[in-house]
Backbone as CSV, one residue per row, in Angstrom:
resi,resn,N_x,N_y,N_z,CA_x,CA_y,CA_z,C_x,C_y,C_z
1,MET,38.227,-41.217,-45.619,37.611,-41.491,-44.358,38.613,-41.244,-43.229
2,PHE,39.778,-41.675,-43.309,40.805,-41.430,-42.301,41.709,-40.321,-42.773
3,ASN,41.987,-39.403,-41.833,42.913,-38.327,-42.154,44.221,-38.650,-41.464
4,ASN,45.231,-38.947,-42.218,46.509,-39.379,-41.663,47.419,-38.205,-41.330
5,GLU,47.040,-37.006,-41.707,47.912,-35.869,-41.453,47.818,-35.398,-40.005
6,ASN,46.647,-35.507,-39.317,46.508,-35.082,-37.932,46.717,-36.284,-37.025
7,ARG,47.666,-36.143,-36.125,47.956,-37.239,-35.213,47.930,-36.725,-33.783
8,GLY,47.461,-37.513,-32.826,47.487,-37.145,-31.415,48.894,-37.190,-30.880
9,GLN,49.174,-36.287,-30.002,50.513,-36.234,-29.455,50.521,-37.021,-28.148
10,VAL,51.307,-38.035,-28.087,51.429,-38.869,-26.906,52.891,-38.900,-26.554
11,GLY,53.145,-38.583,-25.286,54.527,-38.599,-24.835,54.573,-38.356,-23.349
12,ILE,55.764,-38.322,-22.835,55.947,-38.158,-21.398,55.482,-36.782,-20.931
13,GLY,55.640,-35.748,-21.734,55.214,-34.395,-21.368,53.714,-34.307,-21.218
14,THR,52.992,-34.921,-22.145,51.538,-34.925,-22.072,51.069,-35.697,-20.844
15,LEU,51.727,-36.788,-20.550,51.385,-37.593,-19.385,51.600,-36.809,-18.086
16,ILE,52.687,-36.056,-18.008,52.980,-35.253,-16.815,51.925,-34.162,-16.642
17,VAL,51.556,-33.501,-17.732,50.536,-32.460,-17.664,49.196,-33.055,-17.221
18,PHE,48.842,-34.223,-17.728,47.589,-34.880,-17.346,47.573,-35.221,-15.847
19,ILE,48.664,-35.789,-15.348,48.754,-36.155,-13.937,48.692,-34.898,-13.061
20,ALA,49.344,-33.822,-13.484,49.316,-32.568,-12.727,47.889,-32.025,-12.649
21,MET,47.142,-32.096,-13.728,45.761,-31.614,-13.730,44.898,-32.451,-12.792
22,VAL,45.096,-33.749,-12.775,44.338,-34.622,-11.879,44.676,-34.308,-10.417
23,LEU,45.963,-34.084,-10.108,46.359,-33.747,-8.746,45.770,-32.409,-8.290
24,VAL,45.803,-31.416,-9.163,45.231,-30.110,-8.819,43.733,-30.245,-8.571
25,ALA,43.039,-31.013,-9.374,41.600,-31.214,-9.177,41.332,-31.940,-7.863
26,ALA,42.148,-32.919,-7.512,41.966,-33.650,-6.259,42.214,-32.743,-5.055
27,ILE,43.233,-31.908,-5.116,43.510,-30.987,-4.009,42.375,-29.971,-3.868
28,ALA,41.893,-29.446,-4.975,40.788,-28.492,-4.935,39.535,-29.143,-4.349
29,ALA,39.257,-30.380,-4.697,38.101,-31.084,-4.148,38.263,-31.288,-2.645
30,GLY,39.458,-31.613,-2.191,39.716,-31.780,-0.759,39.508,-30.488,0.004
31,VAL,39.977,-29.377,-0.554,39.788,-28.079,0.093,38.299,-27.741,0.175
32,LEU,37.555,-27.986,-0.897,36.118,-27.710,-0.888,35.375,-28.558,0.148
33,ILE,35.749,-29.822,0.273,35.102,-30.711,1.240,35.413,-30.257,2.664
34,ASN,36.675,-29.894,2.941,37.040,-29.410,4.280,36.311,-28.105,4.610
35,THR,36.219,-27.201,3.646,35.525,-25.931,3.867,34.046,-26.169,4.128
36,ALA,33.428,-27.068,3.383,32.017,-27.376,3.595,31.790,-27.970,4.985
37,GLY,32.676,-28.829,5.445,32.565,-29.409,6.782,32.705,-28.354,7.862
38,LEU,33.652,-27.434,7.693,33.839,-26.350,8.652,32.608,-25.449,8.704
39,LEU,32.074,-25.080,7.552,30.882,-24.237,7.499,29.680,-24.932,8.132
40,GLN,29.565,-26.241,7.931,28.461,-26.987,8.523,28.549,-26.983,10.042
41,SER,29.746,-27.210,10.588,29.891,-27.218,12.051,29.645,-25.825,12.634
42,GLN,30.069,-24.766,11.935,29.791,-23.414,12.409,28.297,-23.115,12.352
43,ALA,27.622,-23.570,11.319,26.181,-23.352,11.199,25.423,-24.092,12.307
44,GLU,25.846,-25.297,12.647,25.211,-26.042,13.731,25.399,-25.334,15.064
45,ALA,26.616,-24.845,15.333,26.884,-24.133,16.584,26.063,-22.849,16.667
46,THR,25.980,-22.123,15.573,25.182,-20.897,15.549,23.708,-21.203,15.757
47,GLY,23.219,-22.266,15.156,21.825,-22.672,15.332,21.517,-23.039,16.768
48,GLU,22.423,-23.763,17.428,22.213,-24.141,18.824,22.212,-22.908,19.727
49,GLU,23.145,-21.973,19.479,23.190,-20.745,20.286,21.933,-19.912,20.074
50,SER,21.477,-19.816,18.836,20.268,-19.038,18.541,19.046,-19.665,19.190
51,THR,18.957,-20.976,19.137,17.834,-21.671,19.766,17.839,-21.446,21.269
52,ALA,19.019,-21.539,21.896,19.115,-21.311,23.340,18.741,-19.881,23.689
53,GLN,19.165,-18.931,22.851,18.871,-17.527,23.129,17.379,-17.236,23.036
54,VAL,16.705,-17.902,22.137,15.271,-17.662,21.961,14.450,-18.471,22.953
55,SER,14.832,-19.718,23.200,13.972,-20.593,23.999,14.313,-20.617,25.482
56,ASN,15.553,-20.363,25.886,15.928,-20.408,27.301,15.749,-19.022,27.906
57,ASN,14.527,-18.726,28.288,14.217,-17.396,28.771,13.492,-17.461,30.104
58,LEU,13.402,-16.331,30.740,12.704,-16.196,32.006,11.401,-15.441,31.800
59,GLN,10.493,-15.584,32.747,9.249,-14.817,32.768,9.170,-14.108,34.107
60,ILE,8.791,-12.837,34.067,8.557,-12.107,35.304,7.073,-12.212,35.608
61,GLN,6.757,-12.841,36.733,5.359,-13.066,37.112,4.748,-11.814,37.746
62,THR,5.396,-11.289,38.776,4.887,-10.092,39.458,6.052,-9.199,39.843
63,ILE,5.760,-7.898,39.980,6.740,-6.925,40.463,6.033,-6.028,41.474
64,THR,6.584,-5.977,42.665,6.057,-5.075,43.685,7.199,-4.216,44.198
65,GLY,6.844,-3.088,44.782,7.847,-2.186,45.321,7.556,-1.844,46.763
66,ASN,8.616,-1.615,47.524,8.514,-1.214,48.923,8.454,0.310,48.981
67,VAL,7.416,0.841,49.620,7.244,2.288,49.722,7.923,2.785,51.000
68,THR,8.753,3.809,50.849,9.458,4.406,51.987,8.552,5.411,52.698
69,PRO,8.922,5.830,53.891,8.125,6.852,54.586,7.997,8.162,53.797
70,SER,8.971,8.458,52.919,8.889,9.686,52.119,7.997,9.526,50.896
71,GLY,7.476,8.323,50.663,6.511,8.119,49.581,7.115,7.764,48.242
72,ASP,8.323,7.193,48.196,8.881,6.681,46.949,9.288,5.223,47.140
73,VAL,9.691,4.575,46.058,10.007,3.142,46.083,11.516,2.965,46.164
74,ASP,11.983,2.183,47.152,13.418,1.960,47.306,13.832,0.507,47.069
75,ASN,12.855,-0.380,46.906,13.168,-1.800,46.765,12.112,-2.443,45.871
76,ALA,12.543,-3.203,44.864,11.620,-3.921,43.983,11.747,-5.416,44.240
77,THR,10.612,-6.099,44.321,10.588,-7.545,44.515,9.916,-8.171,43.306
78,LEU,10.631,-9.090,42.654,10.128,-9.762,41.461,9.951,-11.246,41.751
79,ILE,8.932,-11.841,41.188,8.794,-13.292,41.176,9.091,-13.709,39.740
80,VAL,10.149,-14.502,39.566,10.643,-14.879,38.244,10.554,-16.393,38.101
81,SER,10.142,-16.834,36.913,10.091,-18.272,36.631,10.689,-18.531,35.255
82,VAL,10.884,-19.802,34.968,11.412,-20.216,33.674,10.272,-20.192,32.654
83,ALA,10.540,-19.662,31.464,9.527,-19.632,30.412,9.238,-21.053,29.932
84,PRO,8.022,-21.315,29.459,7.694,-22.659,28.966,8.645,-23.087,27.842
85,GLY,9.085,-24.312,27.909,9.968,-24.866,26.885,11.435,-24.573,27.100
86,SER,11.764,-23.870,28.177,13.161,-23.528,28.436,13.881,-24.678,29.124
87,ASP,15.183,-24.732,28.889,16.030,-25.661,29.620,16.352,-25.052,30.978
88,ARG,17.134,-25.763,31.758,17.577,-25.269,33.063,18.367,-23.979,32.863
89,ILE,18.097,-22.978,33.704,18.771,-21.684,33.617,19.519,-21.434,34.921
90,ASN,20.813,-21.140,34.802,21.637,-20.801,35.951,21.396,-19.331,36.269
91,PHE,20.602,-19.061,37.298,20.214,-17.690,37.597,21.390,-16.847,38.079
92,THR,22.360,-17.467,38.754,23.497,-16.691,39.259,24.386,-16.177,38.138
93,ALA,24.290,-16.752,36.942,25.071,-16.269,35.805,24.335,-15.171,35.042
94,SER,23.166,-14.793,35.512,22.380,-13.750,34.854,22.853,-12.370,35.286
95,THR,22.540,-11.393,34.442,22.835,-10.000,34.730,21.523,-9.232,34.749
96,ILE,21.415,-8.289,35.656,20.224,-7.455,35.740,20.635,-6.029,35.413
97,GLU,19.944,-5.419,34.460,20.187,-4.025,34.107,19.014,-3.197,34.605
98,TYR,19.327,-2.170,35.355,18.302,-1.262,35.860,18.568,0.099,35.233
99,LEU,17.606,0.589,34.470,17.763,1.867,33.787,16.755,2.847,34.366
100,GLY,17.236,3.613,35.345,16.444,4.705,35.916,16.967,5.976,35.283
101,SER,17.585,6.814,36.091,18.230,7.992,35.508,19.605,7.625,34.955
102,ASP,20.191,6.517,35.406,21.457,5.992,34.888,21.305,4.493,34.680
103,LEU,22.094,3.954,33.734,22.106,2.505,33.516,23.030,1.872,34.536
104,VAL,22.512,0.879,35.256,23.303,0.172,36.255,23.225,-1.321,35.945
105,ASN,24.389,-1.968,35.747,24.438,-3.415,35.557,24.669,-4.060,36.910
106,ILE,23.890,-5.073,37.213,23.956,-5.732,38.514,24.106,-7.228,38.269
107,ASP,25.072,-7.856,38.928,25.152,-9.313,38.904,23.998,-9.869,39.707
108,ALA,23.558,-11.059,39.349,22.472,-11.679,40.099,22.921,-12.015,41.520
109,GLU,24.222,-12.101,41.746,24.725,-12.362,43.090,25.324,-11.105,43.710
110,GLY,25.079,-9.939,43.120,25.658,-8.692,43.608,25.051,-8.251,44.922
111,SER,25.655,-7.244,45.531,25.203,-6.763,46.836,23.860,-6.040,46.745
112,LYS,23.456,-5.620,45.547,22.201,-4.895,45.376,21.032,-5.838,45.110
113,VAL,21.316,-7.130,45.004,20.280,-8.107,44.664,20.308,-9.247,45.674
114,GLY,19.128,-9.629,46.125,18.990,-10.822,46.944,17.953,-11.719,46.288
115,TYR,18.144,-13.004,46.370,17.155,-13.903,45.773,17.005,-15.155,46.619
116,THR,15.811,-15.688,46.598,15.521,-16.938,47.294,14.638,-17.793,46.398
117,SER,14.860,-19.076,46.459,14.094,-20.024,45.659,12.720,-20.238,46.295
118,ILE,11.721,-20.329,45.430,10.364,-20.622,45.882,9.917,-21.896,45.164
119,GLY,9.787,-22.965,45.867,9.308,-24.213,45.268,10.286,-24.863,44.322
120,GLY,11.560,-24.725,44.563,12.570,-25.360,43.729,13.629,-25.999,44.598
121,SER,14.420,-26.857,44.011,15.417,-27.565,44.796,16.698,-26.754,44.979
122,GLU,17.094,-25.990,43.983,18.327,-25.223,44.066,18.017,-23.751,43.870
123,GLU,18.723,-22.890,44.611,18.500,-21.464,44.457,19.157,-20.916,43.205
124,SER,20.286,-21.481,42.794,21.040,-20.895,41.696,20.583,-21.385,40.331
125,SER,19.848,-22.464,40.274,19.471,-23.051,39.002,17.957,-23.210,38.926
126,LEU,17.381,-22.674,37.874,15.936,-22.742,37.698,15.584,-23.714,36.596
127,GLU,14.563,-24.495,36.824,14.020,-25.339,35.766,12.505,-25.192,35.774
128,SER,11.852,-25.853,34.860,10.405,-25.714,34.718,9.711,-25.966,36.048
129,GLY,8.824,-25.053,36.427,8.090,-25.168,37.671,8.734,-24.455,38.838
130,ASP,9.994,-24.036,38.704,10.672,-23.317,39.776,10.379,-21.821,39.682
131,ASN,10.310,-21.183,40.801,10.198,-19.725,40.887,11.313,-19.215,41.772
132,VAL,11.729,-17.993,41.541,12.702,-17.352,42.401,12.195,-15.953,42.718
133,GLN,12.358,-15.566,43.981,11.997,-14.218,44.395,13.263,-13.385,44.377
134,VAL,13.252,-12.314,43.605,14.419,-11.451,43.443,14.104,-10.109,44.086
135,GLU,14.981,-9.684,44.971,14.819,-8.378,45.606,15.957,-7.480,45.160
136,ILE,15.598,-6.346,44.560,16.585,-5.408,44.036,16.514,-4.124,44.852
137,ASP,17.656,-3.743,45.405,17.751,-2.506,46.175,17.915,-1.350,45.194
138,ILE,16.795,-0.763,44.795,16.811,0.319,43.807,17.575,1.521,44.348
139,GLY,17.416,1.800,45.621,18.114,2.934,46.214,19.620,2.801,46.109
140,ALA,20.141,1.583,46.219,21.583,1.380,46.090,22.010,1.384,44.629
141,ALA,21.110,0.988,43.720,21.458,0.927,42.300,21.409,2.296,41.655
142,ASP,20.520,3.143,42.105,20.298,4.428,41.434,19.760,5.382,42.489
143,THR,18.686,6.009,42.208,17.943,6.758,43.211,16.590,6.085,43.346
144,ASN,15.909,6.372,44.437,14.597,5.770,44.629,13.675,6.133,43.474
145,LEU,12.698,5.274,43.233,11.719,5.493,42.166,10.620,6.397,42.710
146,ALA,10.575,7.614,42.200,9.634,8.623,42.687,8.231,8.323,42.172
147,PRO,7.207,8.895,42.825,5.827,8.705,42.354,5.678,9.183,40.899
148,GLY,5.037,8.361,40.078,4.816,8.685,38.669,6.016,8.430,37.768
149,ALA,7.153,8.070,38.337,8.363,7.822,37.537,8.357,6.390,37.019
150,SER,9.199,6.158,36.016,9.324,4.802,35.490,10.798,4.474,35.300
151,ALA,11.072,3.192,35.267,12.419,2.687,35.043,12.298,1.396,34.252
152,GLU,13.365,1.026,33.597,13.373,-0.202,32.794,14.274,-1.225,33.472
153,LEU,13.773,-2.446,33.601,14.509,-3.526,34.226,14.655,-4.646,33.219
154,THR,15.888,-5.064,32.957,16.161,-6.138,32.001,16.971,-7.224,32.688
155,ILE,16.529,-8.473,32.555,17.287,-9.617,33.052,17.851,-10.336,31.840
156,ILE,19.172,-10.525,31.825,19.868,-11.181,30.718,20.441,-12.490,31.238
157,THR,20.001,-13.606,30.658,20.473,-14.918,31.106,21.850,-15.204,30.531
158,GLU,22.438,-16.311,30.965,23.766,-16.679,30.477,23.752,-16.994,28.972
159,ASP,22.590,-17.316,28.401,22.467,-17.554,26.961,22.162,-16.280,26.194
160,ASN,22.208,-15.135,26.868,21.905,-13.817,26.299,20.439,-13.641,25.924
161,ALA,19.567,-14.432,26.486,18.129,-14.195,26.325,17.757,-13.061,27.273
162,GLN,16.879,-12.187,26.822,16.537,-11.008,27.613,15.043,-10.935,27.874
163,VAL,14.692,-10.530,29.075,13.312,-10.215,29.417,13.336,-8.816,30.023
164,THR,12.488,-7.944,29.484,12.477,-6.544,29.896,11.104,-6.173,30.440
165,GLU,11.085,-5.453,31.534,9.849,-4.946,32.127,10.033,-3.473,32.440
166,ILE,8.989,-2.714,32.268,8.973,-1.309,32.653,8.347,-1.208,34.041
167,LEU,9.074,-0.601,34.970,8.571,-0.389,36.320,7.914,0.982,36.344
168,ASN,6.623,1.020,36.567,5.870,2.279,36.648,5.373,2.461,38.071
169,ALA,5.925,3.471,38.735,5.471,3.767,40.088,4.145,4.507,40.000
170,PRO,3.191,4.169,40.863,1.924,4.908,40.865,2.173,6.395,41.134
171,SER,1.308,7.223,40.594,1.516,8.665,40.755,1.219,9.139,42.168
172,THR,0.429,8.385,42.882,0.163,8.748,44.280,0.531,7.570,45.166
173,MET,1.538,7.778,45.973,1.947,6.786,46.976,2.108,7.522,48.292
174,THR,1.645,6.908,49.344,1.804,7.510,50.662,2.572,6.557,51.547
175,SER,3.010,7.051,52.649,3.743,6.198,53.585,2.835,5.135,54.193
176,ASP,1.513,5.297,54.027,0.587,4.266,54.523,0.650,3.000,53.656
177,ASP,1.065,3.151,52.378,1.213,1.996,51.491,2.544,1.319,51.826
178,SER,2.487,0.055,52.177,3.746,-0.636,52.440,4.354,-1.170,51.155
179,THR,3.501,-1.666,50.260,3.989,-2.141,48.965,3.020,-1.683,47.881
180,VAL,3.540,-1.543,46.675,2.723,-1.193,45.520,3.122,-2.093,44.363
181,ARG,2.193,-2.299,43.488,2.463,-3.074,42.276,3.088,-2.142,41.242
182,LEU,4.249,-2.547,40.712,4.953,-1.720,39.726,4.668,-2.178,38.327
């Protein structure tokens, strides 16, 4: 029943090896826990940025253009509001891209853009229910928008949310038209 020939080896060497294995396992567990915590915090930050990018957006309500005596559009006027469910948006931190024959990036406070608040308390910050009127000097940004031509206008908020509209000039515009819907 008992085999006396096989005996367990017990000694200081075995004890040292056992303690070393326990220490290595404890260090490995600590590294795994720290890595998991770091990954969790990065995932939370990415989730918050993604949510802001999707939900903190603007809506373009209307776009009209000023018709010049030569019969093309030199100025676009937009009425912009905060999209439903969005947080407060700092409009001055936004960028406007106008793509006519060339791509032109315009700061919201640049010399080619003027804006005024409509029904809001602050001009630079929009929240639900606020509107802002944005006037873009197309002639200074590119060339005037000719009859039948189109251009792409993109507003990029500070959260990198984008709203894009295509500006389509009517094919027939005369100097009698003061403004046209784009």
